[in-house]
N, C-alpha and C positions, 0 to 999 in steps of 0.2 A: 447926217449921212443916210442915204437910202439905198438899200440893197435891191438890185434888180435881177430877177431870174432870166437868163438869156433864152430860156425856152418859151417865154411868154406866159400868159395867163393859163392856169390849169382849168380845163373844161371838165365838168362832171357830166358824164353821159350815163343815162339809166339803161344799163344792159341787163336784160333778163334772160334766164335760162328758158329753154323750150318748156312748154307745159308738161307737167308730170302726171302720170296716170294714177298715182295714189297707191299703187300696189302692184305686185307681180301677177295677180290673178289674171288668167287669160293670156299670158305671154306664151306663145307657142312658136313664134318665128323670130329668130335673131339673125342679123346680118353682120358680117365683118368686112369692112372695106379697107384694104391695106394700101398704103402709099408706095410700098416696095415689095418686090418678090423675095423669096427665100434665098439665102446664100450660105455657103459652107462655114464661114467664120463670123463671129460676132453676133450680136442680137438681131433678131428679125421678127417683125410683127406677126407674120403668118404662124410661126411656131408658138408665139405667145397666145394667139387666138385659140389654139388647141387646148391650152391650159385653161383659158377662160371658159371655153365650151364645156369642158369636163366639170368645172365648178358650177356653171349654170345648170347643167343636167342634174347635178346633185341637189341643187336648191329648188329647181322648177319642174323637174321631171322631163319627159320626152320633149324635145324641141326640134323644129326644122331649122337647119343652119345653112346659110348661103355665104360663101366666101368669094370675094372678087379682089383682084389686084389691079390697080390702075396701071395702064401701059406706060405712062410717063410720070415719074415722081413729082416733077415741078409744075405739072399742069393740073387744074381741077378735073375731077371726074366728069366724063361726058354725060349729058342728060339721059341717054339711053341706058347707061350703066346705073345711074341713080334711080331710074324708073324701076329697075328690077327689085328695089327695096321698098317700094311704095306701100305694099300691103303688110310689111313687117312691123312688129310692135317695137323693135329697137334695132339700131344699127350702131356699131362701134367702129370708129375710124381711127387709124393710127399709123405710127411710124416708130419702130423700136430703136431709138438712138440715145 
């Protein structure tokens, strides 16, 4: 008897993370790109970014912070919105669900 996986053969894809800087020295600009706006009930990412910002200020000192909220949750951010983050050392994107 031979067992067959209905999903087919498992493919191993080498997925790598983005290159790391090696340290936080020189990090002065951080961006937050939220997939949804703030709302009165439940978790929301914009509120969470304020907590992250305070923690980053404690660890890294003064930072320039940019927050953007995508206009439509289910669509990718537009190129002009992403372009605003090109000179930033890091961007955190999320959805608080």
